[in-house]
N, C-alpha and C positions, 0 to 999 in steps of 0.2 A: 694654488696661492690663496692666503687668508686673507680674503676682505680687511683695513684696517683705515685707518683712516676717517680725515673729507673729500678722500682722494674718493671713496665712495658713495653712491645716491642712496641710502636706504630708503630713503622719503618714495623714490623712483619704484623702487620694489616693492615699496609695500604698497602704495597703487595699484599698478601691474597686476602683483597677484591676487588686488583684491579684485582688479576684474578678470584676470581669469577665471578668478574662482566658481565670481557670479558667471559668467560663462559656460560652464564643465555643469552647476546646475549643484554647488558642492556645501554640505553643511557644513560651517563652522565647529564639527565636534569630534569626541576622540574616538569615535569608531572610524573616521572619516582620516587621522590622525592618524592612528595606530596602524591600519592597513599601509600605509607610507612607510610605516618604522619611525616613526617617528612621537611627538606628542600635542598635542592640543597647544598648548603653553607654547613649547616654540613657534608652530604654523600664528598662533596669534602675535607674536615679537615682532615676527618676518610682516603682519599686515599692520605693526605702530612704530614700523620704519625701526627697530632696530635691528644691534647685529645678532649671530644666532654664529653655535660654533663653524668651525666652516664644513666639517663632516655633516652636518645638516641642512647643507644647502643643496644636496644633491636628491634627499629624501624629500623634500620641498618639491624640488625638479618634478621626481617622478609620481607627487598627487598632483600638481597641477598637467601630468599629461603632457613634458616639457626635456628639452633631453636634455643628460649635466651637465651640465656648466651654464646651462641658460640663466639660472638667478646669482651667477656672480657676471653673467656677458650683459644683464639687465643694472649689477648696480656698478658698471663700467661703461655705462649710455649706451649699451647696445641691447638688440632687441631680440626675445625667447626663441628659442626653437621646437614650435609645433612635435609630435608625434603620434601618430594616428596606429592602430595596433597594425600587427603585420596579417595576411590574409593565411600564410600557410604553416607559421611556429604562432603555438601555443605561450604566451606569457611576451610575446617581444612586442616591441615598439620600432617605428621608423620611423626616422628623423624627417620635418616637413624643411630642408633648409630654405629657406624663401629662395628669391630667384634674384633679386637686387643684390642679395647677398652672394651666389653665386655666378651673376655678374662682373662682381667688383672681385673676385680670386680667383677669376677664368683675366680680366684683366691684368692683373697682378703679373700673372705668373707666366705671360704671352711678355708682359714687359721686362720682366728677369730674366728671359730666356734671352729674348732680341737682345740684351744688352750683355749676356756669358757670348753671343755669338756673334754679336753684329759689330762694326767697328765701322762710325764715319754718321750713322746715324742721328741726327737733330732728335730733340725730347717729342718736336709737333711730331716725327716722321713716327716715334715710336708709339706715341699714342691715337694717330691714327690707326696704324698696322694692328691695334692692339683692339680697338675699338671694333676693323674690319673682322680680326678673328672671331668673336665674340657675336658681332651677327651673326657668320656663318655659319658660326657652332648653336646658335636659335636657331637657324635657317634648315637645319642640319636636326634637329630635335636635340642633340646631345645637349642641352643648356635648357 
């Protein structure tokens, strides 16, 4: 979906993208921009808090070593997902999903499954059940 209007925080993306570029010690130059398949001008627009073509956000994601969709996530108030090089694959990256994101997603899945398969439980009981399941999954090393 293309980012539009006031519901997207371009200033936040500018700040987060600039911080990430500094973390990676990337110069804002033509060589680095071309390596990601974009232009220095497009990259500068992001860091100035200006919108760019929706298809270019994924190029900025790659440049900043973020998983695809991370720029759009930042525009919507969420956090980017970092990537790291895969050990056994050439030119491949692995996304590093934040633990708190996995916890929240696991809770959501467990709660929906409980609602779909169980009757008579209160909302409080469903939350307690999902919290317990997430703790058990963590203890088992699954998340």
